[in-house]
C-alpha beads as a LAMMPS data file, in Angstrom:
LAMMPS data file: protein, C-alpha beads

202 atoms
201 bonds

1 atom types
1 bond types

-500.0 500.0 xlo xhi
-500.0 500.0 ylo yhi
-500.0 500.0 zlo zhi

Masses

1 110.0

Atoms # bond

1 1 1 -317.693 -123.479 -141.551
2 1 1 -319.505 -126.514 -140.121
3 1 1 -323.197 -127.210 -140.716
4 1 1 -324.242 -125.921 -137.289
5 1 1 -322.421 -122.614 -137.758
6 1 1 -323.830 -122.303 -141.278
7 1 1 -327.377 -122.820 -139.983
8 1 1 -326.814 -120.162 -137.315
9 1 1 -325.565 -117.677 -139.921
10 1 1 -328.567 -118.358 -142.125
11 1 1 -330.900 -117.853 -139.182
12 1 1 -329.226 -114.555 -138.285
13 1 1 -329.540 -113.410 -141.899
14 1 1 -333.237 -114.345 -141.860
15 1 1 -333.805 -112.328 -138.701
16 1 1 -331.942 -109.292 -140.040
17 1 1 -333.891 -109.350 -143.311
18 1 1 -337.230 -109.578 -141.481
19 1 1 -336.194 -106.755 -139.141
20 1 1 -335.130 -104.523 -142.045
21 1 1 -338.469 -105.045 -143.765
22 1 1 -340.336 -104.209 -140.563
23 1 1 -338.190 -101.157 -139.836
24 1 1 -338.762 -99.937 -143.400
25 1 1 -342.538 -100.333 -143.199
26 1 1 -343.253 -99.447 -139.544
27 1 1 -340.227 -97.490 -138.417
28 1 1 -337.767 -98.519 -135.739
29 1 1 -339.671 -97.238 -132.717
30 1 1 -342.952 -98.891 -133.701
31 1 1 -341.365 -102.288 -134.374
32 1 1 -341.227 -104.641 -131.404
33 1 1 -339.270 -107.807 -130.817
34 1 1 -342.632 -109.607 -130.886
35 1 1 -343.178 -108.258 -134.417
36 1 1 -339.835 -109.738 -135.440
37 1 1 -340.710 -113.056 -133.790
38 1 1 -343.940 -113.177 -135.810
39 1 1 -342.209 -112.214 -139.061
40 1 1 -339.510 -114.871 -138.731
41 1 1 -341.672 -117.686 -137.392
42 1 1 -339.154 -118.267 -134.609
43 1 1 -339.971 -118.706 -130.973
44 1 1 -339.169 -115.757 -128.739
45 1 1 -336.355 -117.799 -127.205
46 1 1 -335.011 -118.581 -130.665
47 1 1 -334.875 -114.883 -131.548
48 1 1 -333.232 -113.912 -128.278
49 1 1 -330.651 -116.657 -128.730
50 1 1 -329.285 -114.730 -131.712
51 1 1 -330.078 -111.128 -130.696
52 1 1 -330.661 -109.892 -127.158
53 1 1 -332.397 -106.641 -128.156
54 1 1 -333.404 -104.371 -131.020
55 1 1 -330.100 -102.568 -130.540
56 1 1 -328.254 -105.830 -131.202
57 1 1 -330.293 -106.289 -134.375
58 1 1 -329.424 -102.756 -135.469
59 1 1 -325.725 -103.477 -134.950
60 1 1 -326.119 -106.577 -137.106
61 1 1 -327.798 -104.546 -139.859
62 1 1 -325.113 -101.864 -139.700
63 1 1 -322.434 -104.538 -140.026
64 1 1 -324.207 -105.860 -143.122
65 1 1 -324.137 -102.376 -144.619
66 1 1 -320.605 -101.454 -143.696
67 1 1 -318.540 -104.651 -143.742
68 1 1 -318.512 -105.007 -147.566
69 1 1 -317.290 -101.415 -147.951
70 1 1 -314.514 -102.018 -145.441
71 1 1 -313.549 -105.199 -147.306
72 1 1 -313.374 -103.282 -150.604
73 1 1 -311.235 -100.637 -148.958
74 1 1 -308.823 -103.217 -147.543
75 1 1 -308.535 -104.951 -150.918
76 1 1 -307.680 -101.641 -152.600
77 1 1 -305.100 -100.735 -149.960
78 1 1 -303.411 -104.097 -150.522
79 1 1 -302.750 -103.319 -154.222
80 1 1 -299.837 -100.898 -153.688
81 1 1 -298.364 -101.547 -157.133
82 1 1 -301.421 -100.093 -158.857
83 1 1 -302.228 -96.420 -159.335
84 1 1 -303.677 -94.979 -156.115
85 1 1 -305.682 -92.471 -158.147
86 1 1 -307.306 -95.242 -160.166
87 1 1 -308.038 -97.166 -156.984
88 1 1 -309.751 -94.113 -155.488
89 1 1 -311.836 -93.835 -158.644
90 1 1 -312.712 -97.532 -158.387
91 1 1 -313.693 -97.072 -154.745
92 1 1 -316.011 -94.199 -155.672
93 1 1 -317.694 -96.318 -158.334
94 1 1 -318.111 -99.214 -155.880
95 1 1 -319.620 -96.929 -153.250
96 1 1 -322.092 -95.488 -155.754
97 1 1 -323.133 -98.958 -156.901
98 1 1 -323.560 -100.189 -153.320
99 1 1 -325.641 -97.172 -152.294
100 1 1 -327.880 -97.463 -155.341
101 1 1 -328.437 -101.165 -154.680
102 1 1 -329.652 -100.313 -151.163
103 1 1 -331.956 -97.453 -152.184
104 1 1 -334.996 -99.010 -150.485
105 1 1 -333.057 -99.215 -147.223
106 1 1 -331.900 -95.585 -147.124
107 1 1 -334.796 -94.529 -144.812
108 1 1 -333.659 -97.174 -142.322
109 1 1 -330.111 -95.837 -142.370
110 1 1 -331.351 -92.290 -141.756
111 1 1 -333.367 -93.543 -138.802
112 1 1 -330.300 -95.320 -137.416
113 1 1 -328.226 -92.147 -137.702
114 1 1 -330.920 -90.276 -135.784
115 1 1 -330.943 -93.054 -133.184
116 1 1 -327.171 -92.725 -132.781
117 1 1 -327.691 -89.265 -131.274
118 1 1 -329.271 -90.868 -128.180
119 1 1 -327.970 -94.451 -128.294
120 1 1 -324.274 -94.763 -127.481
121 1 1 -323.946 -98.350 -128.726
122 1 1 -325.251 -97.408 -132.169
123 1 1 -323.119 -94.256 -132.193
124 1 1 -320.001 -96.254 -131.289
125 1 1 -320.676 -98.744 -134.086
126 1 1 -321.107 -96.044 -136.726
127 1 1 -318.114 -94.061 -135.470
128 1 1 -316.016 -97.233 -135.457
129 1 1 -316.885 -97.793 -139.110
130 1 1 -315.918 -94.261 -140.042
131 1 1 -312.635 -94.534 -138.147
132 1 1 -311.669 -97.729 -139.973
133 1 1 -312.779 -96.301 -143.293
134 1 1 -310.734 -93.156 -142.707
135 1 1 -307.656 -95.251 -141.880
136 1 1 -308.026 -97.044 -145.212
137 1 1 -308.424 -93.783 -147.111
138 1 1 -305.344 -92.326 -145.414
139 1 1 -303.366 -95.404 -146.512
140 1 1 -304.510 -94.945 -150.113
141 1 1 -303.641 -91.260 -150.030
142 1 1 -300.199 -92.028 -148.596
143 1 1 -299.589 -94.506 -151.404
144 1 1 -300.676 -91.873 -153.936
145 1 1 -298.224 -89.404 -152.486
146 1 1 -295.410 -91.974 -152.426
147 1 1 -296.114 -92.738 -156.091
148 1 1 -295.985 -89.033 -156.991
149 1 1 -299.669 -88.948 -158.015
150 1 1 -300.921 -86.772 -155.168
151 1 1 -299.611 -83.882 -153.071
152 1 1 -301.338 -83.745 -149.673
153 1 1 -300.288 -81.856 -146.557
154 1 1 -302.909 -83.336 -144.206
155 1 1 -304.083 -86.764 -145.344
156 1 1 -306.433 -87.298 -142.408
157 1 1 -308.348 -84.106 -143.181
158 1 1 -308.605 -85.060 -146.857
159 1 1 -309.835 -88.542 -145.901
160 1 1 -312.543 -87.051 -143.674
161 1 1 -313.610 -84.780 -146.533
162 1 1 -313.954 -87.788 -148.842
163 1 1 -316.182 -89.536 -146.290
164 1 1 -318.225 -86.331 -145.873
165 1 1 -318.680 -86.060 -149.642
166 1 1 -319.992 -89.613 -149.937
167 1 1 -322.325 -89.309 -146.951
168 1 1 -323.534 -85.824 -147.834
169 1 1 -324.370 -86.819 -151.396
170 1 1 -326.177 -89.916 -150.122
171 1 1 -328.273 -87.700 -147.830
172 1 1 -329.244 -85.353 -150.684
173 1 1 -330.065 -88.364 -152.845
174 1 1 -332.346 -89.789 -150.149
175 1 1 -334.242 -86.484 -149.926
176 1 1 -334.666 -86.096 -153.698
177 1 1 -335.603 -89.540 -155.049
178 1 1 -335.697 -89.680 -158.814
179 1 1 -334.209 -86.196 -159.147
180 1 1 -330.591 -86.843 -158.192
181 1 1 -328.098 -88.998 -160.094
182 1 1 -326.041 -90.275 -157.182
183 1 1 -323.417 -92.060 -159.252
184 1 1 -322.686 -89.024 -161.428
185 1 1 -322.341 -86.740 -158.420
186 1 1 -320.072 -89.134 -156.494
187 1 1 -317.772 -89.622 -159.474
188 1 1 -317.735 -85.882 -160.209
189 1 1 -316.892 -85.030 -156.594
190 1 1 -314.047 -87.553 -156.679
191 1 1 -312.618 -86.078 -159.874
192 1 1 -312.751 -82.552 -158.473
193 1 1 -310.923 -83.693 -155.348
194 1 1 -308.283 -85.616 -157.282
195 1 1 -307.680 -82.599 -159.518
196 1 1 -307.162 -80.399 -156.460
197 1 1 -304.648 -82.907 -155.042
198 1 1 -302.454 -83.183 -158.132
199 1 1 -298.813 -82.186 -157.580
200 1 1 -297.877 -78.757 -158.846
201 1 1 -295.974 -78.811 -162.161
202 1 1 -292.226 -78.914 -161.678

Bonds

1 1 1 2
2 1 2 3
3 1 3 4
4 1 4 5
5 1 5 6
6 1 6 7
7 1 7 8
8 1 8 9
9 1 9 10
10 1 10 11
11 1 11 12
12 1 12 13
13 1 13 14
14 1 14 15
15 1 15 16
16 1 16 17
17 1 17 18
18 1 18 19
19 1 19 20
20 1 20 21
21 1 21 22
22 1 22 23
23 1 23 24
24 1 24 25
25 1 25 26
26 1 26 27
27 1 27 28
28 1 28 29
29 1 29 30
30 1 30 31
31 1 31 32
32 1 32 33
33 1 33 34
34 1 34 35
35 1 35 36
36 1 36 37
37 1 37 38
38 1 38 39
39 1 39 40
40 1 40 41
41 1 41 42
42 1 42 43
43 1 43 44
44 1 44 45
45 1 45 46
46 1 46 47
47 1 47 48
48 1 48 49
49 1 49 50
50 1 50 51
51 1 51 52
52 1 52 53
53 1 53 54
54 1 54 55
55 1 55 56
56 1 56 57
57 1 57 58
58 1 58 59
59 1 59 60
60 1 60 61
61 1 61 62
62 1 62 63
63 1 63 64
64 1 64 65
65 1 65 66
66 1 66 67
67 1 67 68
68 1 68 69
69 1 69 70
70 1 70 71
71 1 71 72
72 1 72 73
73 1 73 74
74 1 74 75
75 1 75 76
76 1 76 77
77 1 77 78
78 1 78 79
79 1 79 80
80 1 80 81
81 1 81 82
82 1 82 83
83 1 83 84
84 1 84 85
85 1 85 86
86 1 86 87
87 1 87 88
88 1 88 89
89 1 89 90
90 1 90 91
91 1 91 92
92 1 92 93
93 1 93 94
94 1 94 95
95 1 95 96
96 1 96 97
97 1 97 98
98 1 98 99
99 1 99 100
100 1 100 101
101 1 101 102
102 1 102 103
103 1 103 104
104 1 104 105
105 1 105 106
106 1 106 107
107 1 107 108
108 1 108 109
109 1 109 110
110 1 110 111
111 1 111 112
112 1 112 113
113 1 113 114
114 1 114 115
115 1 115 116
116 1 116 117
117 1 117 118
118 1 118 119
119 1 119 120
120 1 120 121
121 1 121 122
122 1 122 123
123 1 123 124
124 1 124 125
125 1 125 126
126 1 126 127
127 1 127 128
128 1 128 129
129 1 129 130
130 1 130 131
131 1 131 132
132 1 132 133
133 1 133 134
134 1 134 135
135 1 135 136
136 1 136 137
137 1 137 138
138 1 138 139
139 1 139 140
140 1 140 141
141 1 141 142
142 1 142 143
143 1 143 144
144 1 144 145
145 1 145 146
146 1 146 147
147 1 147 148
148 1 148 149
149 1 149 150
150 1 150 151
151 1 151 152
152 1 152 153
153 1 153 154
154 1 154 155
155 1 155 156
156 1 156 157
157 1 157 158
158 1 158 159
159 1 159 160
160 1 160 161
161 1 161 162
162 1 162 163
163 1 163 164
164 1 164 165
165 1 165 166
166 1 166 167
167 1 167 168
168 1 168 169
169 1 169 170
170 1 170 171
171 1 171 172
172 1 172 173
173 1 173 174
174 1 174 175
175 1 175 176
176 1 176 177
177 1 177 178
178 1 178 179
179 1 179 180
180 1 180 181
181 1 181 182
182 1 182 183
183 1 183 184
184 1 184 185
185 1 185 186
186 1 186 187
187 1 187 188
188 1 188 189
189 1 189 190
190 1 190 191
191 1 191 192
192 1 192 193
193 1 193 194
194 1 194 195
195 1 195 196
196 1 196 197
197 1 197 198
198 1 198 199
199 1 199 200
200 1 200 201
201 1 201 202
């Protein structure tokens, strides 16, 4: 990456961080592009050079949330010689760690999910993430079946249930701060699922 591209990436990261802080403190609806201009110290033209609207900023924030998880998933899928069951366990642990590290940002994510109900661009971005994530999970499940570790009739349905478990537990965790051990519940849910998917004894 050349210096100019690096500077642009740093500026985008600065804008996204300022926007996240504003969204967390004021809420999405109450935050204006002028607020973000003031928080970053950029000119209005400088901000609009990188992001044309609040929706564009939201897409950038969602990518920051989701891209690392998709990268982890791809890395796990590309280790076909290793146990698929152990890779699913590793994925669960990574997801729990990532969610816990973003605890302060959970209210923003909930607001974005609510926004997706009426904003098609946001909805498409979130749905696109879930589609790609489900594809990766299906690949892991297929590898587990090929290795004789798992017995699954409908891998797509199982993959959707894994996503639902992660997201549902994250929602409960966000509603019960300090009363809900997210990591324990994610790992427990994964173990229960893996136990249910074990091949029947010969």
